[in-house]
MOPAC internal coordinates of N, CA, C and O (Angstrom, degrees):
PM7 1SCF
backbone

  N    0.0000 0     0.00 0     0.00 0    0    0    0
  C    1.4480 1     0.00 0     0.00 0    1    0    0
  C    1.5231 1   108.33 1     0.00 0    2    1    0
  O    1.2310 1   120.66 1   -49.56 1    3    2    1
  N    1.3329 1   116.35 1   130.44 1    3    2    1
  C    1.4553 1   120.56 1   176.92 1    5    3    2
  C    1.5158 1   109.26 1  -152.30 1    6    5    3
  O    1.2310 1   121.70 1   -13.76 1    7    6    5
  N    1.3391 1   114.35 1   166.24 1    7    6    5
  C    1.4574 1   121.16 1   178.48 1    9    7    6
  C    1.5216 1   108.47 1  -145.37 1   10    9    7
  O    1.2310 1   121.01 1   -21.90 1   11   10    9
  N    1.3228 1   115.67 1   158.10 1   11   10    9
  C    1.4581 1   121.95 1   173.31 1   13   11   10
  C    1.5186 1   106.37 1  -113.83 1   14   13   11
  O    1.2310 1   121.02 1   -58.70 1   15   14   13
  N    1.3476 1   115.66 1   121.30 1   15   14   13
  C    1.4696 1   120.88 1  -179.00 1   17   15   14
  C    1.5233 1   108.94 1  -114.93 1   18   17   15
  O    1.2310 1   121.49 1   -19.55 1   19   18   17
  N    1.3510 1   114.75 1   160.45 1   19   18   17
  C    1.4554 1   120.45 1   176.70 1   21   19   18
  C    1.5250 1   108.08 1  -120.48 1   22   21   19
  O    1.2310 1   120.71 1   -54.62 1   23   22   21
  N    1.3379 1   116.25 1   125.38 1   23   22   21
  C    1.4552 1   121.85 1   175.90 1   25   23   22
  C    1.5249 1   108.54 1  -153.15 1   26   25   23
  O    1.2310 1   120.67 1   -40.62 1   27   26   25
  N    1.3116 1   116.33 1   139.38 1   27   26   25
  C    1.4575 1   120.74 1   178.79 1   29   27   26
  C    1.5118 1   113.51 1    65.43 1   30   29   27
  O    1.2310 1   119.87 1  -153.84 1   31   30   29
  N    1.3394 1   117.86 1    26.16 1   31   30   29
  C    1.4575 1   121.10 1   179.70 1   33   31   30
  C    1.5132 1   114.05 1    78.28 1   34   33   31
  O    1.2310 1   119.97 1  -172.37 1   35   34   33
  N    1.3275 1   117.67 1     7.63 1   35   34   33
  C    1.4675 1   121.99 1  -179.80 1   37   35   34
  C    1.5265 1   109.41 1  -126.20 1   38   37   35
  O    1.2310 1   120.79 1   -17.48 1   39   38   37
  N    1.3294 1   116.10 1   162.52 1   39   38   37
  C    1.4573 1   121.43 1   178.20 1   41   39   38
  C    1.5221 1   109.26 1  -114.38 1   42   41   39
  O    1.2310 1   120.50 1   -40.21 1   43   42   41
  N    1.3324 1   116.64 1   139.79 1   43   42   41
  C    1.4570 1   122.70 1  -177.81 1   45   43   42
  C    1.5213 1   109.86 1  -131.24 1   46   45   43
  O    1.2310 1   120.73 1   -43.03 1   47   46   45
  N    1.3388 1   116.20 1   136.97 1   47   46   45
  C    1.4639 1   121.98 1   173.91 1   49   47   46
  C    1.5248 1   105.85 1   -93.78 1   50   49   47
  O    1.2310 1   120.61 1   -59.92 1   51   50   49
  N    1.3354 1   116.44 1   120.08 1   51   50   49
  C    1.4631 1   120.91 1  -174.41 1   53   51   50
  C    1.5211 1   110.96 1  -124.76 1   54   53   51
  O    1.2310 1   121.47 1   -31.65 1   55   54   53
  N    1.3328 1   114.79 1   148.35 1   55   54   53
  C    1.4549 1   122.80 1   173.80 1   57   55   54
  C    1.5176 1   107.87 1  -128.82 1   58   57   55
  O    1.2310 1   118.87 1   -26.41 1   59   58   57
  N    1.3275 1   119.77 1   153.59 1   59   58   57
  C    1.4630 1   121.17 1   179.31 1   61   59   58
  C    1.5311 1   110.70 1   -59.95 1   62   61   59
  O    1.2310 1   121.29 1   -44.30 1   63   62   61
  N    1.3383 1   115.13 1   135.70 1   63   62   61
  C    1.4554 1   121.70 1  -179.79 1   65   63   62
  C    1.5186 1   114.08 1    91.89 1   66   65   63
  O    1.2310 1   119.70 1   170.95 1   67   66   65
  N    1.3172 1   118.18 1    -9.05 1   67   66   65
  C    1.4578 1   122.91 1  -177.17 1   69   67   66
  C    1.5323 1   110.56 1   -83.06 1   70   69   67
  O    1.2310 1   120.20 1   -34.93 1   71   70   69
  N    1.3309 1   117.23 1   145.07 1   71   70   69
  C    1.4604 1   122.84 1   175.77 1   73   71   70
  C    1.5210 1   108.30 1  -110.85 1   74   73   71
  O    1.2310 1   120.46 1   -52.22 1   75   74   73
  N    1.3448 1   116.73 1   127.78 1   75   74   73
  C    1.4621 1   121.35 1   179.57 1   77   75   74
  C    1.5245 1   109.19 1  -133.54 1   78   77   75
  O    1.2310 1   121.23 1   -19.62 1   79   78   77
  N    1.3265 1   115.26 1   160.38 1   79   78   77
  C    1.4621 1   122.08 1   175.39 1   81   79   78
  C    1.5210 1   108.38 1  -106.69 1   82   81   79
  O    1.2310 1   120.83 1   -54.17 1   83   82   81
  N    1.3382 1   116.02 1   125.83 1   83   82   81
  C    1.4632 1   122.02 1   179.90 1   85   83   82
  C    1.5172 1   108.60 1  -122.17 1   86   85   83
  O    1.2310 1   120.58 1    -9.37 1   87   86   85
  N    1.3390 1   116.51 1   170.63 1   87   86   85
  C    1.4564 1   120.53 1   175.44 1   89   87   86
  C    1.5268 1   109.17 1   -57.99 1   90   89   87
  O    1.2310 1   120.77 1   -28.02 1   91   90   89
  N    1.3243 1   116.13 1   151.98 1   91   90   89
  C    1.4561 1   121.54 1  -173.14 1   93   91   90
  C    1.5252 1   112.46 1   -53.01 1   94   93   91
  O    1.2310 1   121.36 1   -49.13 1   95   94   93
  N    1.3485 1   115.00 1   130.87 1   95   94   93
  C    1.4592 1   123.13 1   177.42 1   97   95   94
  C    1.5191 1   108.92 1  -116.60 1   98   97   95
  O    1.2310 1   120.53 1   -27.97 1   99   98   97
  N    1.3146 1   116.59 1   152.03 1   99   98   97
  C    1.4564 1   120.92 1   174.94 1  101   99   98
  C    1.5170 1   109.21 1   -74.54 1  102  101   99
  O    1.2310 1   120.36 1   -37.88 1  103  102  101
  N    1.3164 1   116.92 1   142.12 1  103  102  101
  C    1.4530 1   120.54 1   177.69 1  105  103  102
  C    1.5145 1   111.43 1   141.04 1  106  105  103
  O    1.2310 1   121.08 1   -18.70 1  107  106  105
  N    1.3182 1   115.54 1   161.30 1  107  106  105
  C    1.4566 1   122.49 1   179.66 1  109  107  106
  C    1.5191 1   110.58 1   -93.42 1  110  109  107
  O    1.2310 1   121.01 1   -22.08 1  111  110  109
  N    1.3252 1   115.67 1   157.92 1  111  110  109
  C    1.4614 1   120.89 1   175.67 1  113  111  110
  C    1.5254 1   107.93 1   -63.60 1  114  113  111
  O    1.2310 1   120.71 1   -49.29 1  115  114  113
  N    1.3208 1   116.25 1   130.71 1  115  114  113
  C    1.4556 1   122.07 1  -176.37 1  117  115  114
  C    1.5099 1   113.21 1    95.10 1  118  117  115
  O    1.2310 1   120.25 1   168.40 1  119  118  117
  N    1.3285 1   117.13 1   -11.60 1  119  118  117
  C    1.4614 1   121.09 1   179.17 1  121  119  118
  C    1.5204 1   111.61 1   -76.82 1  122  121  119
  O    1.2310 1   121.52 1   -15.08 1  123  122  121
  N    1.3271 1   114.70 1   164.92 1  123  122  121
  C    1.4544 1   120.69 1  -177.71 1  125  123  122
  C    1.5238 1   110.04 1  -102.87 1  126  125  123
  O    1.2310 1   120.96 1   -38.22 1  127  126  125
  N    1.3321 1   115.76 1   141.78 1  127  126  125
  C    1.4620 1   122.54 1   178.96 1  129  127  126
  C    1.5245 1   107.42 1  -125.07 1  130  129  127
  O    1.2310 1   121.05 1   -38.47 1  131  130  129
  N    1.3296 1   115.60 1   141.53 1  131  130  129
  C    1.4644 1   120.46 1  -179.00 1  133  131  130
  C    1.5241 1   108.04 1  -122.35 1  134  133  131
  O    1.2310 1   120.71 1   -53.33 1  135  134  133
  N    1.3381 1   116.24 1   126.67 1  135  134  133
  C    1.4573 1   122.51 1   178.35 1  137  135  134
  C    1.5254 1   108.43 1  -107.43 1  138  137  135
  O    1.2310 1   120.82 1   -68.55 1  139  138  137
  N    1.3406 1   116.03 1   111.45 1  139  138  137
  C    1.4607 1   121.09 1   179.91 1  141  139  138
  C    1.5251 1   111.41 1   -93.67 1  142  141  139
  O    1.2310 1   120.29 1   168.97 1  143  142  141
  N    1.3328 1   117.05 1   -11.03 1  143  142  141
  C    1.4603 1   122.03 1  -177.89 1  145  143  142
  C    1.5321 1   109.38 1   -87.23 1  146  145  143
  O    1.2310 1   120.70 1  -108.56 1  147  146  145
  N    1.3385 1   116.26 1    71.44 1  147  146  145
  C    1.4653 1   122.86 1  -178.93 1  149  147  146
  C    1.5253 1   108.09 1   -96.09 1  150  149  147
  O    1.2310 1   120.58 1   -59.28 1  151  150  149
  N    1.3353 1   116.50 1   120.72 1  151  150  149
  C    1.4578 1   121.33 1  -175.90 1  153  151  150
  C    1.5265 1   112.75 1   -92.17 1  154  153  151
  O    1.2310 1   120.64 1   153.16 1  155  154  153
  N    1.3536 1   116.39 1   -26.84 1  155  154  153
  C    1.4616 1   120.44 1  -177.66 1  157  155  154
  C    1.5200 1   107.81 1  -152.23 1  158  157  155
  O    1.2310 1   120.55 1   -35.60 1  159  158  157
  N    1.3331 1   116.55 1   144.40 1  159  158  157
  C    1.4637 1   121.01 1   178.48 1  161  159  158
  C    1.5235 1   109.56 1  -141.30 1  162  161  159
  O    1.2310 1   120.91 1   -44.92 1  163  162  161
  N    1.3359 1   115.87 1   135.08 1  163  162  161
  C    1.4557 1   121.23 1   177.00 1  165  163  162
  C    1.5190 1   108.72 1  -133.29 1  166  165  163
  O    1.2310 1   120.76 1   -48.77 1  167  166  165
  N    1.3522 1   116.14 1   131.23 1  167  166  165
  C    1.4644 1   120.09 1   177.81 1  169  167  166
  C    1.5241 1   111.80 1  -103.96 1  170  169  167
  O    1.2310 1   119.79 1  -170.44 1  171  170  169
  N    1.3190 1   118.00 1     9.56 1  171  170  169
  C    1.4541 1   121.53 1  -179.84 1  173  171  170
  C    1.5189 1   112.32 1   108.12 1  174  173  171
  O    1.2310 1   120.15 1   140.32 1  175  174  173
  N    1.3394 1   117.33 1   -39.68 1  175  174  173
  C    1.4534 1   120.99 1   179.06 1  177  175  174
  C    1.5338 1   111.92 1  -101.14 1  178  177  175
  O    1.2310 1   120.80 1   137.96 1  179  178  177
  N    1.3280 1   116.08 1   -42.04 1  179  178  177
  C    1.4629 1   119.48 1  -176.32 1  181  179  178
  C    1.5247 1   110.40 1  -121.60 1  182  181  179
  O    1.2310 1   121.69 1   -20.90 1  183  182  181
  N    1.3162 1   114.38 1   159.10 1  183  182  181
  C    1.4562 1   121.74 1  -178.90 1  185  183  182
  C    1.5218 1   108.32 1  -124.80 1  186  185  183
  O    1.2310 1   120.51 1   -53.28 1  187  186  185
  N    1.3386 1   116.63 1   126.72 1  187  186  185
  C    1.4648 1   121.86 1   178.48 1  189  187  186
  C    1.5150 1   108.49 1  -112.81 1  190  189  187
  O    1.2310 1   120.61 1   -59.26 1  191  190  189
  N    1.3230 1   116.43 1   120.74 1  191  190  189
  C    1.4544 1   122.06 1   178.66 1  193  191  190
  C    1.5167 1   107.76 1  -107.74 1  194  193  191
  O    1.2310 1   120.40 1   -52.20 1  195  194  193
  N    1.3340 1   116.85 1   127.80 1  195  194  193
  C    1.4535 1   121.33 1  -178.05 1  197  195  194
  C    1.5095 1   112.53 1   -79.53 1  198  197  195
  O    1.2310 1   121.59 1   -25.02 1  199  198  197
  N    1.3396 1   114.57 1   154.98 1  199  198  197
  C    1.4535 1   120.28 1   177.12 1  201  199  198
  C    1.5091 1   109.37 1  -134.82 1  202  201  199
  O    1.2310 1   116.54 1  -105.92 1  203  202  201
  N    1.3039 1   124.18 1    74.08 1  203  202  201
  C    1.4657 1   127.11 1     4.38 1  205  203  202
  C    1.5232 1   114.35 1   -89.42 1  206  205  203
  O    1.2310 1   119.46 1   161.85 1  207  206  205
  N    1.3554 1   118.64 1   -18.15 1  207  206  205
  C    1.4655 1   120.26 1  -179.51 1  209  207  206
  C    1.5221 1   110.39 1  -122.65 1  210  209  207
  O    1.2310 1   121.53 1   -23.25 1  211  210  209
  N    1.3413 1   114.68 1   156.75 1  211  210  209
  C    1.4584 1   120.60 1   175.65 1  213  211  210
  C    1.5334 1   107.00 1   -80.04 1  214  213  211
  O    1.2310 1   120.19 1   -53.42 1  215  214  213
  N    1.3176 1   117.23 1   126.58 1  215  214  213
  C    1.4634 1   121.57 1  -175.98 1  217  215  214
  C    1.5313 1   111.25 1   -70.98 1  218  217  215
  O    1.2310 1   120.75 1   -36.32 1  219  218  217
  N    1.3176 1   116.16 1   143.68 1  219  218  217
  C    1.4686 1   124.65 1   174.54 1  221  219  218
  C    1.5308 1   113.39 1    56.88 1  222  221  219
  O    1.2310 1   119.85 1  -148.84 1  223  222  221
  N    1.3227 1   117.89 1    31.16 1  223  222  221
  C    1.4580 1   122.19 1   178.62 1  225  223  222
  C    1.5222 1   108.51 1  -125.34 1  226  225  223
  O    1.2310 1   120.84 1   -42.87 1  227  226  225
  N    1.3226 1   115.99 1   137.13 1  227  226  225
  C    1.4570 1   121.22 1  -179.19 1  229  227  226
  C    1.5255 1   109.74 1  -145.11 1  230  229  227
  O    1.2310 1   120.80 1   -24.81 1  231  230  229
  N    1.3186 1   116.08 1   155.19 1  231  230  229
  C    1.4551 1   122.50 1   175.44 1  233  231  230
  C    1.5223 1   106.78 1  -114.13 1  234  233  231
  O    1.2310 1   120.84 1   -53.27 1  235  234  233
  N    1.3305 1   115.99 1   126.73 1  235  234  233
  C    1.4671 1   121.60 1   179.58 1  237  235  234
  C    1.5169 1   107.92 1  -107.53 1  238  237  235
  O    1.2310 1   121.08 1   -51.45 1  239  238  237
  N    1.3465 1   115.55 1   128.55 1  239  238  237
  C    1.4601 1   120.94 1  -177.28 1  241  239  238
  C    1.5186 1   109.93 1  -134.42 1  242  241  239
  O    1.2310 1   120.84 1   -16.78 1  243  242  241
  N    1.3264 1   116.01 1   163.22 1  243  242  241
  C    1.4599 1   122.35 1   178.58 1  245  243  242
  C    1.5270 1   108.52 1  -117.12 1  246  245  243
  O    1.2310 1   120.58 1   -43.39 1  247  246  245
  N    1.3375 1   116.50 1   136.61 1  247  246  245
  C    1.4620 1   121.69 1   179.61 1  249  247  246
  C    1.5226 1   108.68 1   -75.82 1  250  249  247
  O    1.2310 1   120.95 1   -57.80 1  251  250  249
  N    1.3381 1   115.79 1   122.20 1  251  250  249
  C    1.4593 1   121.57 1  -178.97 1  253  251  250
  C    1.5284 1   112.15 1   -99.23 1  254  253  251
  O    1.2310 1   120.61 1   148.35 1  255  254  253
  N    1.3531 1   116.44 1   -31.65 1  255  254  253
  C    1.4632 1   119.38 1  -172.70 1  257  255  254
  C    1.5235 1   109.65 1  -159.43 1  258  257  255
  O    1.2310 1   120.77 1   -37.02 1  259  258  257
  N    1.3318 1   116.13 1   142.98 1  259  258  257
  C    1.4646 1   123.58 1   171.07 1  261  259  258
  C    1.5296 1   105.37 1  -120.58 1  262  261  259
  O    1.2310 1   119.77 1   -66.03 1  263  262  261
  N    1.3250 1   118.04 1   113.97 1  263  262  261
  C    1.4626 1   120.02 1  -174.12 1  265  263  262
  C    1.5214 1   109.75 1  -152.71 1  266  265  263
  O    1.2310 1   120.74 1    10.58 1  267  266  265
  N    1.3449 1   116.19 1  -169.42 1  267  266  265
  C    1.4559 1   122.80 1   176.44 1  269  267  266
  C    1.5228 1   109.32 1  -124.29 1  270  269  267
  O    1.2310 1   120.95 1   -31.89 1  271  270  269
  N    1.3547 1   115.80 1   148.11 1  271  270  269
  C    1.4560 1   120.98 1   174.25 1  273  271  270
  C    1.5311 1   109.24 1   -68.06 1  274  273  271
  O    1.2310 1   120.61 1    -7.62 1  275  274  273
  N    1.3404 1   116.45 1   172.38 1  275  274  273
  C    1.4593 1   119.70 1   177.11 1  277  275  274
  C    1.5210 1   109.26 1   -67.37 1  278  277  275
  O    1.2310 1   120.31 1   -18.27 1  279  278  277
  N    1.3237 1   117.01 1   161.73 1  279  278  277
  C    1.4523 1   121.67 1  -175.01 1  281  279  278
  C    1.5269 1   111.45 1   -71.33 1  282  281  279
  O    1.2310 1   121.29 1   -44.99 1  283  282  281
  N    1.3215 1   115.14 1   135.01 1  283  282  281
  C    1.4633 1   122.65 1   174.16 1  285  283  282
  C    1.5223 1   106.34 1  -103.61 1  286  285  283
  O    1.2310 1   120.11 1   -53.33 1  287  286  285
  N    1.3330 1   117.39 1   126.67 1  287  286  285
  C    1.4573 1   121.33 1  -179.66 1  289  287  286
  C    1.5230 1   110.66 1   -92.88 1  290  289  287
  O    1.2310 1   121.45 1   -44.24 1  291  290  289
  N    1.3394 1   114.82 1   135.76 1  291  290  289
  C    1.4554 1   122.12 1   175.85 1  293  291  290
  C    1.5175 1   105.62 1  -116.38 1  294  293  291
  O    1.2310 1   120.21 1   -60.40 1  295  294  293
  N    1.3351 1   117.21 1   119.60 1  295  294  293
  C    1.4534 1   121.10 1  -177.75 1  297  295  294
  C    1.5172 1   108.81 1  -126.20 1  298  297  295
  O    1.2310 1   120.99 1   -58.59 1  299  298  297
  N    1.3426 1   115.70 1   121.41 1  299  298  297
  C    1.4647 1   121.16 1   178.56 1  301  299  298
  C    1.5256 1   108.29 1  -110.12 1  302  301  299
  O    1.2310 1   120.97 1   -38.56 1  303  302  301
  N    1.3373 1   115.76 1   141.44 1  303  302  301
  C    1.4424 1   120.64 1  -173.15 1  305  303  302
  C    1.5277 1   108.65 1  -151.51 1  306  305  303
  O    1.2310 1   120.66 1   -44.83 1  307  306  305
  N    1.3361 1   116.35 1   135.17 1  307  306  305
  C    1.4667 1   120.95 1   173.65 1  309  307  306
  C    1.5198 1   107.34 1  -122.44 1  310  309  307
  O    1.2310 1   121.21 1   -56.52 1  311  310  309
  N    1.3095 1   115.29 1   123.48 1  311  310  309
  C    1.4566 1   119.35 1  -174.71 1  313  311  310
  C    1.5303 1   111.79 1   -67.23 1  314  313  311
  O    1.2310 1   121.28 1   -35.53 1  315  314  313
  N    1.3063 1   115.15 1   144.47 1  315  314  313
  C    1.4745 1   125.71 1   176.18 1  317  315  314
  C    1.5189 1   113.79 1    62.54 1  318  317  315
  O    1.2310 1   118.95 1  -167.11 1  319  318  317
  N    1.2873 1   119.61 1    12.89 1  319  318  317
  C    1.4731 1   121.66 1  -178.57 1  321  319  318
  C    1.5282 1   112.26 1  -115.84 1  322  321  319
  O    1.2310 1   120.31 1   168.01 1  323  322  321
  N    1.3186 1   117.01 1   -11.99 1  323  322  321
  C    1.4564 1   120.11 1  -177.73 1  325  323  322
  C    1.5189 1   112.95 1    76.48 1  326  325  323
  O    1.2310 1   120.45 1  -164.60 1  327  326  325
  N    1.3361 1   116.74 1    15.40 1  327  326  325
  C    1.4659 1   120.62 1  -178.69 1  329  327  326
  C    1.5139 1   109.77 1   -94.35 1  330  329  327
  O    1.2310 1   120.85 1   -59.76 1  331  330  329
  N    1.3245 1   115.97 1   120.24 1  331  330  329
  C    1.4601 1   122.70 1   176.06 1  333  331  330
  C    1.5199 1   107.67 1  -141.22 1  334  333  331
  O    1.2310 1   120.73 1   -48.15 1  335  334  333
  N    1.3110 1   116.21 1   131.85 1  335  334  333
  C    1.4638 1   120.21 1   177.85 1  337  335  334
  C    1.5210 1   108.20 1  -137.47 1  338  337  335
  O    1.2310 1   120.73 1   -51.61 1  339  338  337
  N    1.3236 1   116.21 1   128.39 1  339  338  337
  C    1.4618 1   121.19 1  -179.71 1  341  339  338
  C    1.5180 1   108.04 1  -120.24 1  342  341  339
  O    1.2310 1   121.23 1   -46.81 1  343  342  341
  N    1.3370 1   115.25 1   133.19 1  343  342  341
  C    1.4510 1   120.53 1  -179.27 1  345  343  342
  C    1.5217 1   107.43 1  -143.27 1  346  345  343
  O    1.2310 1   120.46 1   -18.92 1  347  346  345
  N    1.3146 1   116.73 1   161.08 1  347  346  345
  C    1.4552 1   121.00 1   179.39 1  349  347  346
  C    1.5206 1   110.81 1  -137.69 1  350  349  347
  O    1.2310 1   121.39 1   -17.93 1  351  350  349
  N    1.3294 1   114.94 1   162.07 1  351  350  349
  C    1.4622 1   120.01 1  -179.42 1  353  351  350
  C    1.5241 1   109.32 1  -150.04 1  354  353  351
  O    1.2310 1   120.61 1   -43.11 1  355  354  353
  N    1.3252 1   116.44 1   136.89 1  355  354  353
  C    1.4686 1   122.36 1   173.75 1  357  355  354
  C    1.5146 1   108.13 1  -123.99 1  358  357  355
  O    1.2310 1   120.79 1   -65.25 1  359  358  357
  N    1.3287 1   116.09 1   114.75 1  359  358  357
  C    1.4587 1   121.84 1  -177.16 1  361  359  358
  C    1.5282 1   110.02 1   -82.01 1  362  361  359
  O    1.2310 1   119.34 1   -51.88 1  363  362  361
  N    1.3285 1   118.87 1   128.12 1  363  362  361
  C    1.4671 1   120.26 1   176.27 1  365  363  362
  C    1.5275 1   111.23 1   -72.86 1  366  365  363
  O    1.2310 1   120.66 1   -31.64 1  367  366  365
  N    1.3262 1   116.33 1   148.36 1  367  366  365
  C    1.4638 1   121.84 1   178.42 1  369  367  366
  C    1.5185 1   109.81 1  -143.29 1  370  369  367
  O    1.2310 1   121.35 1   -13.26 1  371  370  369
  N    1.3191 1   115.02 1   166.74 1  371  370  369
  C    1.4537 1   123.29 1   174.59 1  373  371  370
  C    1.5232 1   107.54 1  -125.85 1  374  373  371
  O    1.2310 1   120.31 1   -55.90 1  375  374  373
  N    1.3236 1   117.01 1   124.10 1  375  374  373
  C    1.4658 1   121.36 1   175.82 1  377  375  374
  C    1.5231 1   107.26 1   -90.83 1  378  377  375
  O    1.2310 1   120.65 1   -54.09 1  379  378  377
  N    1.3331 1   116.35 1   125.91 1  379  378  377
  C    1.4625 1   120.82 1  -179.39 1  381  379  378
  C    1.5217 1   109.59 1  -123.77 1  382  381  379
  O    1.2310 1   120.92 1   -30.38 1  383  382  381
  N    1.3365 1   115.84 1   149.62 1  383  382  381
  C    1.4647 1   121.74 1   173.25 1  385  383  382
  C    1.5239 1   107.31 1  -113.29 1  386  385  383
  O    1.2310 1   120.58 1   -55.08 1  387  386  385
  N    1.3043 1   116.49 1   124.92 1  387  386  385
  C    1.4617 1   121.77 1  -177.35 1  389  387  386
  C    1.5257 1   108.39 1   -74.35 1  390  389  387
  O    1.2310 1   120.68 1   -60.45 1  391  390  389
  N    1.3226 1   116.30 1   119.55 1  391  390  389
  C    1.4661 1   122.17 1  -179.25 1  393  391  390
  C    1.5309 1   111.04 1   -83.42 1  394  393  391
  O    1.2310 1   120.81 1   127.74 1  395  394  393
  N    1.3429 1   116.06 1   -52.26 1  395  394  393
  C    1.4568 1   120.01 1  -176.77 1  397  395  394
  C    1.5238 1   110.16 1  -159.77 1  398  397  395
  O    1.2310 1   121.96 1   -17.24 1  399  398  397
  N    1.3197 1   113.85 1   162.76 1  399  398  397
  C    1.4597 1   121.39 1   174.24 1  401  399  398
  C    1.5143 1   106.53 1  -115.60 1  402  401  399
  O    1.2310 1   120.87 1   -60.86 1  403  402  401
  N    1.3342 1   115.95 1   119.14 1  403  402  401
  C    1.4497 1   121.74 1  -178.95 1  405  403  402
  C    1.5253 1   109.14 1   -94.82 1  406  405  403
  O    1.2310 1   120.79 1   -62.90 1  407  406  405
  N    1.3105 1   116.09 1   117.10 1  407  406  405
  C    1.4567 1   121.63 1   179.21 1  409  407  406
  C    1.5252 1   108.84 1  -139.88 1  410  409  407
  O    1.2310 1   120.11 1   -32.15 1  411  410  409
  N    1.3357 1   117.39 1   147.85 1  411  410  409
  C    1.4652 1   119.45 1   177.18 1  413  411  410
  C    1.5248 1   110.26 1   -68.34 1  414  413  411
  O    1.2310 1   120.69 1   -38.94 1  415  414  413
  N    1.3116 1   116.28 1   141.06 1  415  414  413
  C    1.4648 1   119.94 1   177.76 1  417  415  414
  C    1.5136 1   109.42 1   -83.87 1  418  417  415
  O    1.2310 1   120.84 1   -44.11 1  419  418  417
  N    1.3101 1   115.99 1   135.89 1  419  418  417
  C    1.4647 1   119.83 1  -176.57 1  421  419  418
  C    1.5114 1   111.15 1   -98.70 1  422  421  419
  O    1.2310 1   120.10 1   180.00 1  423  422  421

């Protein structure tokens, strides 16, 4: 059983019990998050593709961690001009563990 959800402008293929990192979400560690934007759902025998979303299907997950990725360095340089600029960025993320996929039984 798996589903494809959309959050933070990206799409993720998730299965129950899986831990993934998504763009930062509001909520406390240990809190529950519900994703209603399910684009595809498969229960093993059948495949449901949403147009644009699969009706009455949701993914329920638990927030495991609120943190930042490692630092990405941005270095700009122009030769023979003495121009050097160094900058860094750490993108915040939320680690979630997928608890279950709620779908109507057919």
